[in-house]
C-alpha positions, 0 to 999 in steps of 0.5 A: 485576516483576522486571527479568529479567521485563520484558526476558523479556517484551519478548523475548516480544513482539519475538517475537510476530509469528514467532510467529503467522506461523511458525503461520498457515504451518502451516494456509496455502497460497499464493494462486492465480499468474495468468499473466500472459502471460495478461493484455492491458492494452491500452487501460488506463490507470494511475495510479501512485504512488511509482514512484521505487522497489519495487512502484510502478517495478515495476509501473511498468514491468510493466503496460506491457509487458502493453500498458497506458498508465501515468502513471509519479508520483513525487517531486522532479522531475527526478531519476535514476530518473525519466530512466531509467524515461524512458529504459526506455519510450523504448528499449523503446516502452513507452507510459509517461509521467512526471508529478511527483506529491508526494501530501501536496501538494494543487495537484500531486495536482490537477495530476497527475490533470488533466494523466492525464484531459487526456491520456487523454480524460476516463478514467482506468481505475485508480489504484494509491496506492503511495507509503508510507513507516515512520519506527521506534520506539514510540509514546511517541517519535512527536512531531507532526512525526514524525506528521503525516508518515506519516500524511499520507503514508500516508492522507491521500495515498492520500484525496487521490489517491482524490478526484482520480480518483472525479469521472471515474471516477462520471462514467464509471461505471468505475475501479478503486481499489487502495491498497498496506497492508500485512500490518501494517494487519491485524497490529502488530508493536511498535517500526514506529512509526506505520506501523500505524495508518497502515495500520489507518486505510489498510484501513478508508478503503478498507473505506468507499470500497469500498462508497459507489463500488460503486453507480457501478462503481468497484472499490476493492481492498487490497494486504496485502505481507507483507515485501518486498525494496523500499526502504521499509526503506532508505528509514526511515532519516532520518526515523528518524534525524531522530526520533531526535535528537529524543527525549527521554534518557527516551524512549531508555531506556526503549524500549533496543529499540526505539530502539537501530537507528533509521536503521541499518537497510540492508534488510529484506523477505527474499528473496520476489519484489516482482513478486507485487504487481505481478503480483495487481493487474493478475490482478486489473484483468484481472478483470471489474468488481464481480468484483475481492476487497476484499483480496488478501495476498500472501506466499509464506510467511506471511500471517497478515492472511488469517483477521483478513481473514476474520473482518471481513468476516463481522462485515460482513455479519453487521452490515450485510447485512440491511440497506439497503446488505445487498446492496452490502455483500454484492458487495463481500465476495462 
């Protein structure tokens, strides 16, 4: 195989996602918008992880302005982002409580959820697992330290939070869990390290959980954003640079197209409106229990995951639709 062919093939791999997105764009419609001024979340208690920036920060303010009681959690308190959010809540009379939760730490998860439950009288209505991270680079270059960190955040963190809130939700026969996945939880782009593997795992874990908790009147929804301009792109620089410094020269030289920019990304996500995600979540919360979708794909242009979502649902129904748990599976997927 010639070197020129290898380079061309690599270029094609890098452009595959763009081609796929363009194909979907040509045959898809934008998701139906929900009129936010018609949504009243008064009396709804919501706990959100990862509220220092991005979807979490936007959502905390948005749900509170719709009347919700919001527990906005973040790591490493005190920090300026927490102070700013608390000042906003006081100035605008918003019901926002900032709590410290590092989702990779069992004790903080348990203490943060316990504090929220105490303030709500033992009934937390909604959990939004929003906190997440990314580390760039090829799979071969992902050492165990990087792999454990991103799985601990993107998968095990959501699992910790779900396990912490589910006992009270089951007892109350009411609850709603959102897990913020990604378009890349269904579609793979090379060079994104373990990001897609973690989101694929989150997709599977969430769907399984949705079937299991449905008999307790607890709903689960996966939010699948495409590219949005949040700090996740910039925040990947530090762990990506640290990983690159640990990589061998052999790996660096073998994958130059995937390692050259590690730790140097300034922005990303295009110009899409990041408020799409909080608006969609608010709209789903406003739906009656049992009618909420398992997955919501979000992007104003390309949503290639929708085709995969459809095929996946068809196969689940084909395999399990006539089984003893068929009614539950149908209720979750319909």
